[in-house]
Structures are given as structure tokens and as C-alpha cells.
PDB file of N, CA, C and O in Angstrom:
ATOM      1  N   MET A   1       0.834  -1.180   0.000  1.00  0.00           N
ATOM      2  CA  MET A   1       0.000   0.000   0.000  1.00  0.00           C
ATOM      3  C   MET A   1       0.880   1.246   0.000  1.00  0.00           C
ATOM      4  O   MET A   1       1.853   1.322   0.751  1.00  0.00           O
ATOM      5  N   SER A   2       0.545   2.211  -0.830  1.00  0.00           N
ATOM      6  CA  SER A   2       1.340   3.427  -0.906  1.00  0.00           C
ATOM      7  C   SER A   2       1.043   4.334   0.280  1.00  0.00           C
ATOM      8  O   SER A   2      -0.029   4.261   0.880  1.00  0.00           O
ATOM      9  N   LYS A   3       1.986   5.172   0.601  1.00  0.00           N
ATOM     10  CA  LYS A   3       1.846   6.088   1.726  1.00  0.00           C
ATOM     11  C   LYS A   3       1.799   7.517   1.191  1.00  0.00           C
ATOM     12  O   LYS A   3       2.846   8.118   0.947  1.00  0.00           O
ATOM     13  N   PRO A   4       0.597   8.069   1.005  1.00  0.00           N
ATOM     14  CA  PRO A   4       0.491   9.393   0.404  1.00  0.00           C
ATOM     15  C   PRO A   4       1.151  10.487   1.228  1.00  0.00           C
ATOM     16  O   PRO A   4       1.567  11.503   0.672  1.00  0.00           O
ATOM     17  N   TRP A   5       1.254  10.306   2.524  1.00  0.00           N
ATOM     18  CA  TRP A   5       1.814  11.364   3.353  1.00  0.00           C
ATOM     19  C   TRP A   5       3.326  11.398   3.273  1.00  0.00           C
ATOM     20  O   TRP A   5       3.923  12.469   3.388  1.00  0.00           O
ATOM     21  N   ALA A   6       3.959  10.255   3.079  1.00  0.00           N
ATOM     22  CA  ALA A   6       5.419  10.209   3.031  1.00  0.00           C
ATOM     23  C   ALA A   6       5.963  10.951   1.817  1.00  0.00           C
ATOM     24  O   ALA A   6       6.993  11.620   1.900  1.00  0.00           O
ATOM     25  N   LYS A   7       5.273  10.830   0.699  1.00  0.00           N
ATOM     26  CA  LYS A   7       5.762  11.428  -0.537  1.00  0.00           C
ATOM     27  C   LYS A   7       4.930  12.624  -0.989  1.00  0.00           C
ATOM     28  O   LYS A   7       5.007  13.040  -2.145  1.00  0.00           O
ATOM     29  N   ALA A   8       4.145  13.167  -0.087  1.00  0.00           N
ATOM     30  CA  ALA A   8       3.281  14.292  -0.442  1.00  0.00           C
ATOM     31  C   ALA A   8       4.107  15.469  -0.936  1.00  0.00           C
ATOM     32  O   ALA A   8       4.960  15.978  -0.208  1.00  0.00           O
ATOM     33  N   PRO A   9       3.862  15.906  -2.170  1.00  0.00           N
ATOM     34  CA  PRO A   9       4.586  17.078  -2.665  1.00  0.00           C
ATOM     35  C   PRO A   9       4.159  18.332  -1.902  1.00  0.00           C
ATOM     36  O   PRO A   9       3.085  18.378  -1.303  1.00  0.00           O
ATOM     37  N   SER A  10       4.991  19.307  -1.936  1.00  0.00           N
ATOM     38  CA  SER A  10       4.675  20.580  -1.310  1.00  0.00           C
ATOM     39  C   SER A  10       3.364  21.123  -1.869  1.00  0.00           C
ATOM     40  O   SER A  10       3.083  20.957  -3.055  1.00  0.00           O
ATOM     41  N   PRO A  11       2.566  21.766  -1.032  1.00  0.00           N
ATOM     42  CA  PRO A  11       1.321  22.371  -1.510  1.00  0.00           C
ATOM     43  C   PRO A  11       1.553  23.550  -2.456  1.00  0.00           C
ATOM     44  O   PRO A  11       0.608  24.056  -3.062  1.00  0.00           O
ATOM     45  N   CYS A  12       2.800  23.986  -2.582  1.00  0.00           N
ATOM     46  CA  CYS A  12       3.128  25.076  -3.498  1.00  0.00           C
ATOM     47  C   CYS A  12       2.796  24.644  -4.929  1.00  0.00           C
ATOM     48  O   CYS A  12       3.141  23.539  -5.349  1.00  0.00           O
ATOM     49  N   ILE A  13       2.125  25.523  -5.668  1.00  0.00           N
ATOM     50  CA  ILE A  13       1.752  25.182  -7.048  1.00  0.00           C
ATOM     51  C   ILE A  13       2.555  25.980  -8.078  1.00  0.00           C
ATOM     52  O   ILE A  13       2.194  26.028  -9.254  1.00  0.00           O
ATOM     53  N   GLY A  14       3.640  26.601  -7.628  1.00  0.00           N
ATOM     54  CA  GLY A  14       4.562  27.242  -8.556  1.00  0.00           C
ATOM     55  C   GLY A  14       4.227  28.668  -8.952  1.00  0.00           C
ATOM     56  O   GLY A  14       4.818  29.186  -9.900  1.00  0.00           O
ATOM     57  N   VAL A  15       3.318  29.311  -8.274  1.00  0.00           N
ATOM     58  CA  VAL A  15       2.997  30.705  -8.588  1.00  0.00           C
ATOM     59  C   VAL A  15       3.969  31.623  -7.845  1.00  0.00           C
ATOM     60  O   VAL A  15       4.593  32.493  -8.453  1.00  0.00           O
ATOM     61  N   CYS A  16       4.095  31.431  -6.547  1.00  0.00           N
ATOM     62  CA  CYS A  16       5.058  32.117  -5.690  1.00  0.00           C
ATOM     63  C   CYS A  16       5.098  33.632  -5.868  1.00  0.00           C
ATOM     64  O   CYS A  16       6.137  34.201  -6.201  1.00  0.00           O
ATOM     65  N   LYS A  17       3.975  34.267  -5.647  1.00  0.00           N
ATOM     66  CA  LYS A  17       3.896  35.729  -5.687  1.00  0.00           C
ATOM     67  C   LYS A  17       3.275  36.218  -4.388  1.00  0.00           C
ATOM     68  O   LYS A  17       2.216  35.757  -3.963  1.00  0.00           O
ATOM     69  N   PHE A  18       3.961  37.152  -3.784  1.00  0.00           N
ATOM     70  CA  PHE A  18       3.521  37.730  -2.521  1.00  0.00           C
ATOM     71  C   PHE A  18       3.244  39.206  -2.741  1.00  0.00           C
ATOM     72  O   PHE A  18       4.053  39.910  -3.345  1.00  0.00           O
ATOM     73  N   ARG A  19       2.112  39.672  -2.258  1.00  0.00           N
ATOM     74  CA  ARG A  19       1.753  41.080  -2.440  1.00  0.00           C
ATOM     75  C   ARG A  19       2.497  41.988  -1.475  1.00  0.00           C
ATOM     76  O   ARG A  19       2.878  43.100  -1.841  1.00  0.00           O
ATOM     77  N   ALA A  20       2.705  41.534  -0.263  1.00  0.00           N
ATOM     78  CA  ALA A  20       3.409  42.322   0.757  1.00  0.00           C
ATOM     79  C   ALA A  20       4.166  41.384   1.676  1.00  0.00           C
ATOM     80  O   ALA A  20       3.868  40.191   1.744  1.00  0.00           O
ATOM     81  N   GLU A  21       5.131  41.919   2.371  1.00  0.00           N
ATOM     82  CA  GLU A  21       5.908  41.112   3.311  1.00  0.00           C
ATOM     83  C   GLU A  21       4.986  40.508   4.365  1.00  0.00           C
ATOM     84  O   GLU A  21       4.173  41.216   4.959  1.00  0.00           O
ATOM     85  N   GLY A  22       5.106  39.223   4.597  1.00  0.00           N
ATOM     86  CA  GLY A  22       4.277  38.553   5.586  1.00  0.00           C
ATOM     87  C   GLY A  22       2.965  38.030   5.037  1.00  0.00           C
ATOM     88  O   GLY A  22       2.271  37.264   5.706  1.00  0.00           O
ATOM     89  N   ASP A  23       2.622  38.435   3.834  1.00  0.00           N
ATOM     90  CA  ASP A  23       1.389  37.952   3.209  1.00  0.00           C
ATOM     91  C   ASP A  23       1.563  36.531   2.708  1.00  0.00           C
ATOM     92  O   ASP A  23       2.677  36.019   2.593  1.00  0.00           O
ATOM     93  N   ALA A  24       0.443  35.915   2.416  1.00  0.00           N
ATOM     94  CA  ALA A  24       0.460  34.573   1.847  1.00  0.00           C
ATOM     95  C   ALA A  24       0.609  34.656   0.330  1.00  0.00           C
ATOM     96  O   ALA A  24       0.216  35.644  -0.291  1.00  0.00           O
ATOM     97  N   CYS A  25       1.170  33.625  -0.247  1.00  0.00           N
ATOM     98  CA  CYS A  25       1.323  33.519  -1.698  1.00  0.00           C
ATOM     99  C   CYS A  25      -0.063  33.532  -2.348  1.00  0.00           C
ATOM    100  O   CYS A  25      -1.015  32.984  -1.793  1.00  0.00           O
ATOM    101  N   ILE A  26      -0.176  34.151  -3.510  1.00  0.00           N
ATOM    102  CA  ILE A  26      -1.481  34.211  -4.174  1.00  0.00           C
ATOM    103  C   ILE A  26      -1.842  32.883  -4.848  1.00  0.00           C
ATOM    104  O   ILE A  26      -2.986  32.702  -5.264  1.00  0.00           O
ATOM    105  N   GLY A  27      -0.897  31.962  -4.960  1.00  0.00           N
ATOM    106  CA  GLY A  27      -1.173  30.670  -5.576  1.00  0.00           C
ATOM    107  C   GLY A  27      -1.615  29.605  -4.587  1.00  0.00           C
ATOM    108  O   GLY A  27      -2.628  28.937  -4.792  1.00  0.00           O
ATOM    109  N   CYS A  28      -0.847  29.450  -3.508  1.00  0.00           N
ATOM    110  CA  CYS A  28      -1.125  28.378  -2.550  1.00  0.00           C
ATOM    111  C   CYS A  28      -1.591  28.899  -1.193  1.00  0.00           C
ATOM    112  O   CYS A  28      -2.016  28.117  -0.342  1.00  0.00           O
ATOM    113  N   PHE A  29      -1.515  30.204  -0.988  1.00  0.00           N
ATOM    114  CA  PHE A  29      -1.918  30.847   0.263  1.00  0.00           C
ATOM    115  C   PHE A  29      -1.083  30.399   1.458  1.00  0.00           C
ATOM    116  O   PHE A  29      -1.555  30.439   2.594  1.00  0.00           O
ATOM    117  N   MET A  30       0.154  29.973   1.210  1.00  0.00           N
ATOM    118  CA  MET A  30       1.082  29.699   2.297  1.00  0.00           C
ATOM    119  C   MET A  30       1.995  30.907   2.449  1.00  0.00           C
ATOM    120  O   MET A  30       2.303  31.589   1.471  1.00  0.00           O
ATOM    121  N   THR A  31       2.424  31.169   3.672  1.00  0.00           N
ATOM    122  CA  THR A  31       3.409  32.217   3.900  1.00  0.00           C
ATOM    123  C   THR A  31       4.798  31.630   3.641  1.00  0.00           C
ATOM    124  O   THR A  31       4.948  30.413   3.535  1.00  0.00           O
ATOM    125  N   LYS A  32       5.794  32.478   3.540  1.00  0.00           N
ATOM    126  CA  LYS A  32       7.159  31.977   3.331  1.00  0.00           C
ATOM    127  C   LYS A  32       7.598  31.049   4.467  1.00  0.00           C
ATOM    128  O   LYS A  32       8.181  29.999   4.195  1.00  0.00           O
ATOM    129  N   PRO A  33       7.336  31.403   5.732  1.00  0.00           N
ATOM    130  CA  PRO A  33       7.716  30.470   6.809  1.00  0.00           C
ATOM    131  C   PRO A  33       6.986  29.121   6.724  1.00  0.00           C
ATOM    132  O   PRO A  33       7.561  28.083   7.054  1.00  0.00           O
ATOM    133  N   GLU A  34       5.726  29.136   6.283  1.00  0.00           N
ATOM    134  CA  GLU A  34       4.986  27.875   6.138  1.00  0.00           C
ATOM    135  C   GLU A  34       5.594  27.014   5.044  1.00  0.00           C
ATOM    136  O   GLU A  34       5.666  25.793   5.181  1.00  0.00           O
ATOM    137  N   LYS A  35       6.033  27.643   3.956  1.00  0.00           N
ATOM    138  CA  LYS A  35       6.662  26.883   2.869  1.00  0.00           C
ATOM    139  C   LYS A  35       7.919  26.188   3.372  1.00  0.00           C
ATOM    140  O   LYS A  35       8.175  25.035   3.024  1.00  0.00           O
ATOM    141  N   LYS A  36       8.698  26.878   4.182  1.00  0.00           N
ATOM    142  CA  LYS A  36       9.915  26.281   4.748  1.00  0.00           C
ATOM    143  C   LYS A  36       9.567  25.179   5.748  1.00  0.00           C
ATOM    144  O   LYS A  36      10.203  24.125   5.777  1.00  0.00           O
ATOM    145  N   ARG A  37       8.550  25.442   6.562  1.00  0.00           N
ATOM    146  CA  ARG A  37       8.157  24.467   7.590  1.00  0.00           C
ATOM    147  C   ARG A  37       7.663  23.166   6.965  1.00  0.00           C
ATOM    148  O   ARG A  37       7.944  22.089   7.490  1.00  0.00           O
ATOM    149  N   PHE A  38       6.927  23.246   5.845  1.00  0.00           N
ATOM    150  CA  PHE A  38       6.403  22.038   5.220  1.00  0.00           C
ATOM    151  C   PHE A  38       7.535  21.081   4.853  1.00  0.00           C
ATOM    152  O   PHE A  38       7.389  19.867   4.996  1.00  0.00           O
ATOM    153  N   LYS A  39       8.639  21.607   4.390  1.00  0.00           N
ATOM    154  CA  LYS A  39       9.768  20.767   3.988  1.00  0.00           C
ATOM    155  C   LYS A  39      10.322  19.953   5.155  1.00  0.00           C
ATOM    156  O   LYS A  39      10.913  18.892   4.954  1.00  0.00           O
ATOM    157  N   ARG A  40      10.127  20.454   6.376  1.00  0.00           N
ATOM    158  CA  ARG A  40      10.664  19.768   7.557  1.00  0.00           C
ATOM    159  C   ARG A  40       9.654  18.829   8.219  1.00  0.00           C
ATOM    160  O   ARG A  40      10.008  18.101   9.146  1.00  0.00           O
ATOM    161  N   LEU A  41       8.428  18.836   7.765  1.00  0.00           N
ATOM    162  CA  LEU A  41       7.418  17.951   8.357  1.00  0.00           C
ATOM    163  C   LEU A  41       7.696  16.520   7.923  1.00  0.00           C
ATOM    164  O   LEU A  41       7.803  16.235   6.730  1.00  0.00           O
ATOM    165  N   ASP A  42       7.812  15.629   8.887  1.00  0.00           N
ATOM    166  CA  ASP A  42       8.147  14.247   8.537  1.00  0.00           C
ATOM    167  C   ASP A  42       7.132  13.229   9.040  1.00  0.00           C
ATOM    168  O   ASP A  42       7.178  12.067   8.636  1.00  0.00           O
ATOM    169  N   LYS A  43       6.248  13.625   9.883  1.00  0.00           N
ATOM    170  CA  LYS A  43       5.271  12.687  10.442  1.00  0.00           C
ATOM    171  C   LYS A  43       3.895  12.890   9.813  1.00  0.00           C
ATOM    172  O   LYS A  43       3.484  14.015   9.529  1.00  0.00           O
ATOM    173  N   LYS A  44       3.201  11.791   9.605  1.00  0.00           N
ATOM    174  CA  LYS A  44       1.872  11.829   9.000  1.00  0.00           C
ATOM    175  C   LYS A  44       0.918  12.794   9.704  1.00  0.00           C
ATOM    176  O   LYS A  44       0.281  13.598   9.022  1.00  0.00           O
ATOM    177  N   PRO A  45       0.785  12.757  11.039  1.00  0.00           N
ATOM    178  CA  PRO A  45      -0.170  13.669  11.698  1.00  0.00           C
ATOM    179  C   PRO A  45       0.148  15.146  11.451  1.00  0.00           C
ATOM    180  O   PRO A  45      -0.761  15.965  11.314  1.00  0.00           O
ATOM    181  N   LYS A  46       1.433  15.482  11.396  1.00  0.00           N
ATOM    182  CA  LYS A  46       1.820  16.876  11.167  1.00  0.00           C
ATOM    183  C   LYS A  46       1.476  17.318   9.751  1.00  0.00           C
ATOM    184  O   LYS A  46       0.948  18.411   9.546  1.00  0.00           O
ATOM    185  N   LYS A  47       1.777  16.466   8.777  1.00  0.00           N
ATOM    186  CA  LYS A  47       1.456  16.821   7.387  1.00  0.00           C
ATOM    187  C   LYS A  47      -0.055  16.884   7.186  1.00  0.00           C
ATOM    188  O   LYS A  47      -0.564  17.779   6.511  1.00  0.00           O
ATOM    189  N   LYS A  48      -0.750  15.948   7.763  1.00  0.00           N
ATOM    190  CA  LYS A  48      -2.203  15.914   7.635  1.00  0.00           C
ATOM    191  C   LYS A  48      -2.811  17.190   8.221  1.00  0.00           C
ATOM    192  O   LYS A  48      -3.691  17.797   7.611  1.00  0.00           O
ATOM    193  N   ALA A  49      -2.344  17.593   9.397  1.00  0.00           N
ATOM    194  CA  ALA A  49      -2.834  18.819  10.029  1.00  0.00           C
ATOM    195  C   ALA A  49      -2.498  20.040   9.181  1.00  0.00           C
ATOM    196  O   ALA A  49      -3.305  20.962   9.067  1.00  0.00           O
ATOM    197  N   PHE A  50      -1.320  20.045   8.594  1.00  0.00           N
ATOM    198  CA  PHE A  50      -0.908  21.156   7.734  1.00  0.00           C
ATOM    199  C   PHE A  50      -1.857  21.278   6.542  1.00  0.00           C
ATOM    200  O   PHE A  50      -2.332  22.369   6.228  1.00  0.00           O
ATOM    201  N   PHE A  51      -2.129  20.146   5.878  1.00  0.00           N
ATOM    202  CA  PHE A  51      -3.031  20.163   4.725  1.00  0.00           C
ATOM    203  C   PHE A  51      -4.447  20.572   5.128  1.00  0.00           C
ATOM    204  O   PHE A  51      -5.102  21.323   4.407  1.00  0.00           O
ATOM    205  N   ARG A  52      -4.921  20.085   6.271  1.00  0.00           N
ATOM    206  CA  ARG A  52      -6.270  20.459   6.726  1.00  0.00           C
ATOM    207  C   ARG A  52      -6.372  21.966   6.940  1.00  0.00           C
ATOM    208  O   ARG A  52      -7.346  22.591   6.520  1.00  0.00           O
ATOM    209  N   ALA A  53      -5.381  22.541   7.585  1.00  0.00           N
ATOM    210  CA  ALA A  53      -5.390  23.984   7.835  1.00  0.00           C
ATOM    211  C   ALA A  53      -5.326  24.762   6.527  1.00  0.00           C
ATOM    212  O   ALA A  53      -6.010  25.773   6.363  1.00  0.00           O
ATOM    213  N   LEU A  54      -4.505  24.288   5.600  1.00  0.00           N
ATOM    214  CA  LEU A  54      -4.383  24.977   4.311  1.00  0.00           C
ATOM    215  C   LEU A  54      -5.681  24.880   3.518  1.00  0.00           C
ATOM    216  O   LEU A  54      -6.123  25.869   2.934  1.00  0.00           O
ATOM    217  N   VAL A  55      -6.290  23.711   3.492  1.00  0.00           N
ATOM    218  CA  VAL A  55      -7.564  23.535   2.784  1.00  0.00           C
ATOM    219  C   VAL A  55      -8.639  24.433   3.393  1.00  0.00           C
ATOM    220  O   VAL A  55      -9.444  25.019   2.668  1.00  0.00           O
ATOM    221  N   ALA A  56      -8.654  24.541   4.705  1.00  0.00           N
ATOM    222  CA  ALA A  56      -9.627  25.428   5.362  1.00  0.00           C
ATOM    223  C   ALA A  56      -9.402  26.880   4.950  1.00  0.00           C
ATOM    224  O   ALA A  56     -10.355  27.608   4.671  1.00  0.00           O
ATOM    225  N   ARG A  57      -8.146  27.293   4.915  1.00  0.00           N
ATOM    226  CA  ARG A  57      -7.810  28.668   4.514  1.00  0.00           C
ATOM    227  C   ARG A  57      -8.214  28.931   3.061  1.00  0.00           C
ATOM    228  O   ARG A  57      -8.790  29.972   2.748  1.00  0.00           O
ATOM    229  N   LEU A  58      -7.909  27.987   2.191  1.00  0.00           N
ATOM    230  CA  LEU A  58      -8.260  28.145   0.777  1.00  0.00           C
ATOM    231  C   LEU A  58      -9.777  28.170   0.593  1.00  0.00           C
ATOM    232  O   LEU A  58     -10.291  28.935  -0.223  1.00  0.00           O
ATOM    233  N   THR A  59     -10.483  27.349   1.338  1.00  0.00           N
ATOM    234  CA  THR A  59     -11.944  27.320   1.272  1.00  0.00           C
ATOM    235  C   THR A  59     -12.517  28.661   1.720  1.00  0.00           C
ATOM    236  O   THR A  59     -13.411  29.214   1.080  1.00  0.00           O
ATOM    237  N   GLU A  60     -11.993  29.168   2.818  1.00  0.00           N
ATOM    238  CA  GLU A  60     -12.454  30.438   3.369  1.00  0.00           C
ATOM    239  C   GLU A  60     -12.278  31.589   2.370  1.00  0.00           C
ATOM    240  O   GLU A  60     -13.089  32.514   2.321  1.00  0.00           O
ATOM    241  N   ARG A  61     -11.223  31.517   1.590  1.00  0.00           N
ATOM    242  CA  ARG A  61     -10.939  32.588   0.632  1.00  0.00           C
ATOM    243  C   ARG A  61     -11.470  32.303  -0.769  1.00  0.00           C
ATOM    244  O   ARG A  61     -11.224  33.070  -1.700  1.00  0.00           O
ATOM    245  N   GLY A  62     -12.194  31.204  -0.914  1.00  0.00           N
ATOM    246  CA  GLY A  62     -12.796  30.873  -2.200  1.00  0.00           C
ATOM    247  C   GLY A  62     -11.810  30.451  -3.273  1.00  0.00           C
ATOM    248  O   GLY A  62     -12.082  30.623  -4.461  1.00  0.00           O
ATOM    249  N   ARG A  63     -10.667  29.900  -2.875  1.00  0.00           N
ATOM    250  CA  ARG A  63      -9.628  29.528  -3.841  1.00  0.00           C
ATOM    251  C   ARG A  63      -9.342  28.028  -3.888  1.00  0.00           C
ATOM    252  O   ARG A  63      -8.422  27.592  -4.581  1.00  0.00           O
ATOM    253  N   LEU A  64     -10.118  27.248  -3.161  1.00  0.00           N
ATOM    254  CA  LEU A  64      -9.826  25.818  -3.062  1.00  0.00           C
ATOM    255  C   LEU A  64      -9.897  25.100  -4.401  1.00  0.00           C
ATOM    256  O   LEU A  64      -8.994  24.326  -4.720  1.00  0.00           O
ATOM    257  N   SER A  65     -10.925  25.326  -5.188  1.00  0.00           N
ATOM    258  CA  SER A  65     -11.099  24.536  -6.411  1.00  0.00           C
ATOM    259  C   SER A  65      -9.942  24.722  -7.392  1.00  0.00           C
ATOM    260  O   SER A  65      -9.482  23.745  -7.984  1.00  0.00           O
ATOM    261  N   ARG A  66      -9.467  25.942  -7.574  1.00  0.00           N
ATOM    262  CA  ARG A  66      -8.359  26.166  -8.499  1.00  0.00           C
ATOM    263  C   ARG A  66      -7.089  25.512  -7.968  1.00  0.00           C
ATOM    264  O   ARG A  66      -6.407  24.789  -8.694  1.00  0.00           O
ATOM    265  N   TRP A  67      -6.770  25.771  -6.687  1.00  0.00           N
ATOM    266  CA  TRP A  67      -5.558  25.201  -6.112  1.00  0.00           C
ATOM    267  C   TRP A  67      -5.606  23.673  -6.153  1.00  0.00           C
ATOM    268  O   TRP A  67      -4.621  23.024  -6.507  1.00  0.00           O
ATOM    269  N   GLU A  68      -6.756  23.104  -5.788  1.00  0.00           N
ATOM    270  CA  GLU A  68      -6.881  21.642  -5.751  1.00  0.00           C
ATOM    271  C   GLU A  68      -6.653  21.032  -7.133  1.00  0.00           C
ATOM    272  O   GLU A  68      -5.980  20.009  -7.259  1.00  0.00           O
ATOM    273  N   ARG A  69      -7.204  21.652  -8.152  1.00  0.00           N
ATOM    274  CA  ARG A  69      -7.039  21.143  -9.516  1.00  0.00           C
ATOM    275  C   ARG A  69      -5.554  21.134  -9.909  1.00  0.00           C
ATOM    276  O   ARG A  69      -5.060  20.146 -10.454  1.00  0.00           O
ATOM    277  N   VAL A  70      -4.855  22.224  -9.634  1.00  0.00           N
ATOM    278  CA  VAL A  70      -3.438  22.318  -9.980  1.00  0.00           C
ATOM    279  C   VAL A  70      -2.605  21.367  -9.124  1.00  0.00           C
ATOM    280  O   VAL A  70      -1.677  20.734  -9.627  1.00  0.00           O
ATOM    281  N   TYR A  71      -2.927  21.264  -7.841  1.00  0.00           N
ATOM    282  CA  TYR A  71      -2.169  20.386  -6.953  1.00  0.00           C
ATOM    283  C   TYR A  71      -2.349  18.916  -7.346  1.00  0.00           C
ATOM    284  O   TYR A  71      -1.384  18.152  -7.328  1.00  0.00           O
ATOM    285  N   ARG A  72      -3.557  18.522  -7.696  1.00  0.00           N
ATOM    286  CA  ARG A  72      -3.783  17.135  -8.133  1.00  0.00           C
ATOM    287  C   ARG A  72      -2.982  16.836  -9.405  1.00  0.00           C
ATOM    288  O   ARG A  72      -2.438  15.743  -9.559  1.00  0.00           O
ATOM    289  N   ARG A  73      -2.915  17.800 -10.298  1.00  0.00           N
ATOM    290  CA  ARG A  73      -2.117  17.622 -11.517  1.00  0.00           C
ATOM    291  C   ARG A  73      -0.640  17.452 -11.146  1.00  0.00           C
ATOM    292  O   ARG A  73       0.064  16.642 -11.750  1.00  0.00           O
ATOM    293  N   LYS A  74      -0.173  18.213 -10.157  1.00  0.00           N
ATOM    294  CA  LYS A  74       1.217  18.101  -9.692  1.00  0.00           C
ATOM    295  C   LYS A  74       1.476  16.689  -9.150  1.00  0.00           C
ATOM    296  O   LYS A  74       2.505  16.088  -9.459  1.00  0.00           O
ATOM    297  N   CYS A  75       0.558  16.165  -8.353  1.00  0.00           N
ATOM    298  CA  CYS A  75       0.704  14.805  -7.810  1.00  0.00           C
ATOM    299  C   CYS A  75       0.729  13.774  -8.936  1.00  0.00           C
ATOM    300  O   CYS A  75       1.529  12.839  -8.907  1.00  0.00           O
ATOM    301  N   ASP A  76      -0.143  13.943  -9.923  1.00  0.00           N
ATOM    302  CA  ASP A  76      -0.167  13.017 -11.059  1.00  0.00           C
ATOM    303  C   ASP A  76       1.159  13.043 -11.817  1.00  0.00           C
ATOM    304  O   ASP A  76       1.687  11.993 -12.179  1.00  0.00           O
ATOM    305  N   LYS A  77       1.697  14.238 -12.056  1.00  0.00           N
ATOM    306  CA  LYS A  77       2.974  14.360 -12.767  1.00  0.00           C
ATOM    307  C   LYS A  77       4.097  13.668 -12.010  1.00  0.00           C
ATOM    308  O   LYS A  77       4.990  13.075 -12.616  1.00  0.00           O
ATOM    309  N   LYS A  78       4.051  13.745 -10.688  1.00  0.00           N
ATOM    310  CA  LYS A  78       5.085  13.112  -9.864  1.00  0.00           C
ATOM    311  C   LYS A  78       4.782  11.637  -9.598  1.00  0.00           C
ATOM    312  O   LYS A  78       5.575  10.940  -8.965  1.00  0.00           O
ATOM    313  N   ALA A  79       3.646  11.172 -10.077  1.00  0.00           N
ATOM    314  CA  ALA A  79       3.211   9.779  -9.913  1.00  0.00           C
ATOM    315  C   ALA A  79       3.142   9.363  -8.447  1.00  0.00           C
ATOM    316  O   ALA A  79       3.594   8.281  -8.072  1.00  0.00           O
ATOM    317  N   VAL A  80       2.570  10.241  -7.625  1.00  0.00           N
ATOM    318  CA  VAL A  80       2.376   9.944  -6.207  1.00  0.00           C
ATOM    319  C   VAL A  80       0.891  10.094  -5.877  1.00  0.00           C
ATOM    320  O   VAL A  80       0.192  10.885  -6.511  1.00  0.00           O
ATOM    321  N   PRO A  81       0.411   9.349  -4.900  1.00  0.00           N
ATOM    322  CA  PRO A  81      -1.001   9.497  -4.511  1.00  0.00           C
ATOM    323  C   PRO A  81      -1.255  10.889  -3.934  1.00  0.00           C
ATOM    324  O   PRO A  81      -0.428  11.427  -3.198  1.00  0.00           O
ATOM    325  N   CYS A  82      -2.369  11.444  -4.263  1.00  0.00           N
ATOM    326  CA  CYS A  82      -2.702  12.778  -3.779  1.00  0.00           C
ATOM    327  C   CYS A  82      -3.156  12.703  -2.317  1.00  0.00           C
ATOM    328  O   CYS A  82      -4.119  11.998  -2.014  1.00  0.00           O
ATOM    329  N   PRO A  83      -2.493  13.407  -1.417  1.00  0.00           N
ATOM    330  CA  PRO A  83      -2.871  13.356  -0.013  1.00  0.00           C
ATOM    331  C   PRO A  83      -4.234  13.972   0.259  1.00  0.00           C
ATOM    332  O   PRO A  83      -4.803  13.746   1.326  1.00  0.00           O
ATOM    333  N   LEU A  84      -4.766  14.736  -0.670  1.00  0.00           N
ATOM    334  CA  LEU A  84      -6.084  15.343  -0.464  1.00  0.00           C
ATOM    335  C   LEU A  84      -7.180  14.297  -0.371  1.00  0.00           C
ATOM    336  O   LEU A  84      -8.253  14.553   0.175  1.00  0.00           O
ATOM    337  N   ASP A  85      -6.903  13.122  -0.907  1.00  0.00           N
ATOM    338  CA  ASP A  85      -7.895  12.032  -0.841  1.00  0.00           C
ATOM    339  C   ASP A  85      -7.933  11.396   0.545  1.00  0.00           C
ATOM    340  O   ASP A  85      -8.794  10.560   0.819  1.00  0.00           O
ATOM    341  N   ARG A  86      -7.010  11.782   1.417  1.00  0.00           N
ATOM    342  CA  ARG A  86      -6.907  11.162   2.741  1.00  0.00           C
ATOM    343  C   ARG A  86      -7.143  12.125   3.895  1.00  0.00           C
ATOM    344  O   ARG A  86      -6.959  11.746   5.052  1.00  0.00           O
ATOM    345  N   ILE A  87      -7.546  13.369   3.611  1.00  0.00           N
ATOM    346  CA  ILE A  87      -7.739  14.302   4.741  1.00  0.00           C
ATOM    347  C   ILE A  87      -9.159  14.463   5.135  1.00  0.00           C
ATOM    348  O   ILE A  87      -9.462  15.212   6.064  1.00  0.00           O
TER     349      ILE A  87
END
């Protein structure tokens, strides 16, 4: 059985544009510190919690559907299971 959390790609979708210092990226809505922190997450519960919080933020701002579509395509390109199916 594959482990979607072990190989979960970064939620970054390659837009990486910030309007102001401390703001979230307009593509993935992660801040710069969150992008760095994701790379260090190694346990399933931590990654799962990170994705849940990000999905909630994207939903709140009405950006979930676009981000999810691009992120799923990223997972497909990397040939890894999409962790969104497990949160």
C-alpha cells in the first residue's frame, strides 16, 4: 500500500507571488515560513494537520477549487497518490 503522506509534494503550485511582506502567496496561500516548515514535516499527523489547515484557509478565501485542480495535476505528474484524498 502506498503512503500518500510520506511522498506528499509541497502544496506550493509554482505561482510564488507575494503582495506584501508577511502575506500569503497568491497561488497556494502559504506564507514563506509555512513553505519552509512544510519541507521539515516528517510525520503523518503533522502533514495531515498542515493540509487540513491549508484547505480550510483556501476554502475560506474561495480559492480551493483552483488550487486543488493544480495540486492534483502536480501529484499526477510526480506519480504519487494525492494526499487530499486522505484528509
